[in-house]
C-alpha positions in Angstrom: 0.0 0.0 0.0 1.3 3.4 -0.9 2.2 5.7 2.0 0.7 9.2 2.0 4.0 10.9 1.1 4.7 8.6 -1.8 1.2 9.0 -3.0 1.6 12.8 -2.9 4.9 12.6 -4.8 3.3 10.4 -7.4 0.5 12.9 -7.9 2.9 15.7 -8.1 5.0 14.1 -10.8 1.8 13.3 -12.7 0.6 16.9 -12.7 4.0 18.5 -13.4 4.6 15.8 -16.1 1.2 16.3 -17.7 1.9 20.0 -17.9 4.9 19.2 -20.1 2.9 17.0 -22.4 -0.5 18.6 -22.9 0.5 21.3 -25.4 1.6 19.0 -28.3 -1.8 17.3 -28.9 -3.7 20.7 -28.7 -1.5 22.9 -30.8 -4.1 23.0 -33.6 -6.8 24.3 -31.2 -4.5 26.8 -29.6 -3.3 28.1 -33.0 -6.9 28.5 -34.2 -7.7 30.6 -31.1 -4.6 32.7 -30.7 -3.6 33.0 -34.4 -0.7 31.6 -36.4 -0.2 28.0 -37.3 0.5 25.0 -35.0 4.3 25.3 -35.7 4.2 28.7 -34.0 2.7 27.2 -30.9 5.4 24.6 -30.8 7.7 27.5 -29.8 5.9 27.6 -26.4 6.7 23.9 -25.9 10.3 24.7 -26.8 10.4 27.5 -24.3 9.2 25.1 -21.6 11.9 22.6 -22.4 14.7 25.2 -22.5 13.7 26.8 -19.2 13.3 23.4 -17.5 16.9 22.5 -18.4 18.3 25.8 -17.3 16.3 25.7 -14.0 17.3 22.1 -13.3 21.0 23.2 -13.6 20.8 26.5 -11.7 17.9 26.3 -9.3 17.6 22.6 -8.4 20.7 22.7 -6.2 18.7 25.0 -3.8 17.1 21.8 -2.6 20.4 20.8 -1.0 20.3 23.9 1.2 16.6 24.6 2.0 15.5 20.9 1.8 13.8 19.2 -1.1 10.4 19.6 0.5 10.7 23.4 0.6 12.1 23.4 -3.0 9.0 21.4 -4.1 6.7 23.8 -2.3 8.2 26.8 -4.1 8.2 25.0 -7.4 4.5 24.1 -7.1 3.7 27.8 -6.7 5.6 28.7 -9.8 3.9 25.9 -11.8 0.5 27.1 -10.6 1.3 30.6 -11.7 2.3 29.3 -15.1 -1.0 27.3 -15.5 -3.1 30.3 -14.5 -1.2 32.5 -17.0 -1.7 29.9 -19.7 -5.5 29.8 -19.1 -5.8 33.6 -19.6 -3.0 34.0 -22.2 -4.3 36.5 -24.9 -1.6 35.8 -27.5 0.8 33.1 -28.5 3.7 35.1 -27.1 1.9 35.4 -23.7 1.4 31.6 -23.8 5.1 31.1 -24.7 6.1 33.3 -21.7 3.7 31.4 -19.4 5.2 28.1 -20.5 8.7 29.4 -20.0 7.7 30.2 -16.4 6.3 26.7 -16.1 9.6 25.2 -17.2 11.3 27.1 -14.3 9.0 25.4 -11.9 9.4 22.0 -13.5 13.1 22.2 -13.4 12.9 22.7 -9.6 10.0 20.3 -9.0 11.2 17.1 -10.8 14.6 16.8 -9.1 13.0 17.7 -5.7 10.4 14.9 -6.1 13.1 12.4 -7.2 15.2 13.5 -4.2 12.3 13.0 -1.7 11.2 9.6 -3.0 14.0 7.5 -1.5 13.9 9.5 1.7 10.2 9.3 2.4 9.6 5.6 1.5 10.1 2.6 3.7 13.7 2.0 4.7 15.4 -0.6 2.5 12.8 -0.1 -0.3 14.2 3.1 -1.7 14.3 1.8 -5.3 10.7 0.5 -5.1 9.6 3.9 -3.7 11.3 5.6 -6.7 9.6 3.2 -9.1 6.2 4.0 -7.6 6.8 7.7 -7.9 8.0 7.3 -11.5 4.6 5.6 -12.3 3.2 9.1 -12.0 4.5 9.6 -15.5 1.9 7.0 -16.7 -0.9 9.3 -15.4 0.9 12.2 -17.0 1.0 10.4 -20.4 -2.6 9.4 -20.3 -3.8 12.9 -19.3 -1.3 14.7 -21.5 -1.8 12.7 -24.7 -5.3 11.4 -24.6 -7.1 13.5 -22.0 -5.9 16.9 -23.3 -7.0 16.3 -26.8 -10.5 15.1 -25.7 -11.0 18.0 -23.3 -9.8 20.6 -25.8 -12.2 19.3 -28.4 -15.3 19.5 -26.1 -14.4 22.4 -23.8 -11.6 24.4 -25.5 -7.9 24.3 -24.9 -8.0 26.7 -22.0 -10.0 24.1 -20.1 -7.0 21.8 -20.2 -4.8 24.3 -18.3 -7.7 25.1 -16.0 -8.0 21.4 -15.0 -4.2 21.2 -14.5 -4.4 24.3 -12.3 -7.1 22.7 -10.1 -5.0 19.5 -9.9 -1.8 21.4 -8.8 -3.9 23.3 -6.2 -4.9 19.9 -4.9 -1.2 19.0 -4.6 -0.5 22.3 -2.9 -3.3 21.7 -0.3 -2.1 18.1 0.3 1.4 19.4 1.0 0.0 21.2 4.0 -1.6 18.0 5.3 1.1 15.5 4.6 4.5 15.9 6.1 7.3 15.8 3.5 10.0 17.2 5.8 13.4 15.5 5.5 16.6 15.7 7.5 18.7 18.7 6.8 21.6 17.9 9.1 24.0 17.4 6.1 22.6 20.4 4.2 25.2 22.5 2.4 25.5 24.8 -0.6 25.9 22.9 -3.8 26.1 23.8 -7.5 26.4 22.1 -10.9 30.2 22.3 -10.6 30.3 20.5 -7.2 27.9 17.9 -8.5 30.1 17.2 -11.5 32.9 16.3 -9.1 30.9 13.6 -7.4 32.5 10.2 -8.2 30.4 8.3 -10.7 28.4 11.3 -11.9 29.8 11.3 -15.5 29.0 7.7 -16.1 25.6 8.1 -14.5 24.8 11.0 -16.7 26.0 9.1 -19.7 23.6 6.3 -19.0 20.8 8.8 -18.5 21.6 10.6 -21.7 21.8 7.3 -23.7 18.5 6.1 -22.2 16.6 9.3 -22.9 18.2 10.1 -26.3 17.3 6.6 -27.5 13.7 7.0 -26.2 12.9 10.4 -27.6 14.7 9.7 -30.9 12.1 7.0 -31.6 9.1 8.3 -29.6 9.2 11.7 -31.4 8.4 10.0 -34.7 5.9 7.4 -33.7 3.0 9.6 -34.7 4.6 10.4 -38.0 5.3 6.7 -38.7 1.7 5.7 -37.9 0.5 8.3 -40.4 3.2 8.0 -43.1 3.9 4.3 -43.2 0.7 2.8 -41.8 -1.8 5.3 -43.2 -3.6 5.8 -39.9 -4.7 8.9 -38.1 -3.6 10.5 -34.8 -6.1 8.5 -32.8 -4.3 5.3 -33.8 -1.0 6.8 -32.8 -2.6 7.6 -29.4 -3.4 3.9 -29.0 0.3 3.1 -29.3 1.1 5.8 -26.8 -1.5 4.5 -24.3 -0.1 0.9 -24.6 3.4 2.3 -23.9 2.0 4.2 -20.8 0.2 1.0 -19.6 3.5 -0.9 -19.8 5.3 1.9 -18.0 2.7 1.8 -15.1 2.7 -2.0 -14.9 6.4 -2.1 -14.5 6.0 -0.7 -10.9 4.7 -4.2 -10.0 8.0 -5.9 -10.8 10.4 -3.3 -9.5 10.8 -5.1 -6.2 12.0 -8.3 -8.1 14.5 -6.4 -10.2 15.8 -4.6 -7.1 17.0 -8.0 -5.8 19.6 -8.2 -8.6 23.0 -6.7 -8.4 23.0 -3.2 -9.7 25.2 -3.9 -12.7 22.9 -6.8 -13.7 19.7 -4.7 -13.2 21.1 -1.9 -15.4 22.4 -4.3 -18.1 19.1 -6.2 -18.1 17.0 -3.0 -18.5 19.1 -1.6 -21.3 19.4 -5.0 -23.0 15.6 -5.2 -22.9 15.4 -1.8 -24.5 17.9 -2.8 -27.2 15.7 -5.8 -28.0 12.6 -3.6 -28.1 14.0 -1.1 -30.6 15.3 -4.0 -32.8 11.8 -5.6 -32.6 10.3 -2.2 -33.7 12.8 -2.2 -36.6 11.7 -5.6 -37.7 7.9 -5.5 -37.1 7.1 -1.8 -36.9 5.3 -2.0 -40.2 2.5 -4.0 -38.6 0.2 -1.9 -36.4 -0.8 -4.7 -34.0 2.9 -5.7 -33.5 3.9 -2.1 -33.0 1.2 -1.7 -30.3 2.2 -4.9 -28.5 5.9 -3.9 -28.7 5.0 -0.5 -27.2 3.6 -2.3 -24.1 7.0 -4.0 -23.6 8.7 -0.8 -24.4 6.9 0.9 -21.5 7.9 -1.9 -19.1 11.6 -1.8 -19.8 11.8 2.0 -20.2 10.4 2.2 -16.6 13.0 -0.2 -15.3 15.8 1.7 -17.1 14.6 5.0 -15.8 14.3 3.7 -12.2 17.8 2.3 -12.4 19.3 5.6 -13.8 17.5 7.9 -11.3 18.1 5.7 -8.3 21.7 5.3 -9.2 22.2 9.1 -9.5 20.2 9.8 -6.3 22.5 7.6 -4.3 25.8 8.9 -5.5 26.0 11.7 -2.9 23.0 12.2 -0.6 24.1 15.7 0.4 24.0 16.8 -3.3 20.9 15.1 -4.5 19.3 18.3 -5.6 22.3 19.3 -7.8 22.9 15.8 -9.1 19.2 15.2 -10.0 19.0 18.6 -11.5 21.8 17.6 -13.9 19.7 14.5 -14.7 16.7 16.6 -15.5 18.8 18.9 -17.7 20.1 15.9 -19.6 16.6 14.6 -20.0 15.2 17.8 -21.5 18.2 18.3 -23.7 17.5 14.7 -25.0 13.9 15.8 -25.8 15.3 18.5 -28.1 18.3 16.5 -29.3 16.2 13.4 -30.1 13.8 15.3 -32.3 16.5 17.3 -34.0 19.3 14.7 -34.4 16.9 11.9 -35.4 14.8 13.9 -37.9 17.3 13.4 -40.8 17.3 9.7 -40.0 13.5 9.5 -40.1 13.4 11.4 -43.4 16.0 9.2 -44.9 15.1 5.7 -43.5 11.9 6.1 -41.7 11.2 4.9 -38.2 13.4 1.8 -38.8 16.5 3.9 -39.0 15.5 5.8 -35.8 15.0 2.4 -34.2 18.5 1.3 -35.1 20.0 4.5 -33.8 18.0 4.2 -30.5 19.2 0.6 -30.2 22.8 1.8 -30.5 22.2 4.4 -27.8 21.0 1.9 -25.2 23.5 -0.8 -26.3 26.2 1.8 -25.3 24.4 2.0 -21.9 24.5 -1.8 -21.6 28.3 -1.7 -22.0 28.6 1.2 -19.5 26.6 -0.7 -16.9 28.6 -3.9 -17.3 32.0 -2.0 -17.1 31.1 0.5 -14.3 33.3 0.2 -11.2 31.7 -1.8 -8.4 31.7 1.2 -6.1 29.6 3.0 -8.6 26.8 0.5 -8.4 27.1 -0.4 -4.7 26.2 3.1 -3.9 23.1 2.8 -6.0 
């Protein structure tokens, strides 16, 4: 049974995560209301990603001084302000500014949530607690991809941000009722530079970058593949995404079994599974049913890989969790942009199959890193 703090953190990651995903499915509706074309509205999403990465680098380390619980409190207020500003945005530039502010909040919130998860869960079950919190991304995916499009169609795009604002207010109220306070006896000022000197950080960030670049390099073009190669509409692409999200959520049920493995084996198993998934997509991605079933497996092993990466980084130096996990979030959001930009020529030249091959190479490199990492690196995780 989920403890109240872990439940609250899961809800927080779901709302903050959904805020990062809702704009893409509703760009058409937003453009029709504010003027311009959907490509113009994508600039708002880009602003969100850029400010998230910058905030994760520069502001996330504050959690190491004031406590991750206080950092999350401040971040929730910033995200709420962003959502309200998005609801009332009169122009596309106002929306872009609002999304930029939201990115600042997300860059603080996500590392703080990841830092709190192993501290507030049951002792000895830190990785399972992290896995449960990560399952909040499943809720974010369902709400962000499926829910936002449905709500925008029937109630307008502003209703999407209004619902998110109500949800984040719920998180804010719950934070006053559920104690998220953590020990600050080892609190000290940190920075990206001090975090980069933590033993094992470079290898950990390499694994994180390989995982997320491989993911976004393929995920960014799933919708285009379903349309271009399979001749189906966006609703069918949504089915693939929902199967992925279902797998991601189901993986929380097997986290405790994977946790029993030595860390090097757990990491290698996760990344090897992802390599197999991308190669399976390469071979059978031209069949919609196969693509959908593979997406279910993709969600499962992606969850295991993400849990391994985040838990590993969180344990490298407990006194610098904010700074270390801020770097992880920065790498993640750079991979969002890098995956779309770097893999676009590959998609145009060789379709999703070539993207699958490149993604497989990314996570295969992570397999090698996991198997060759010093034992001290993994024993800390």
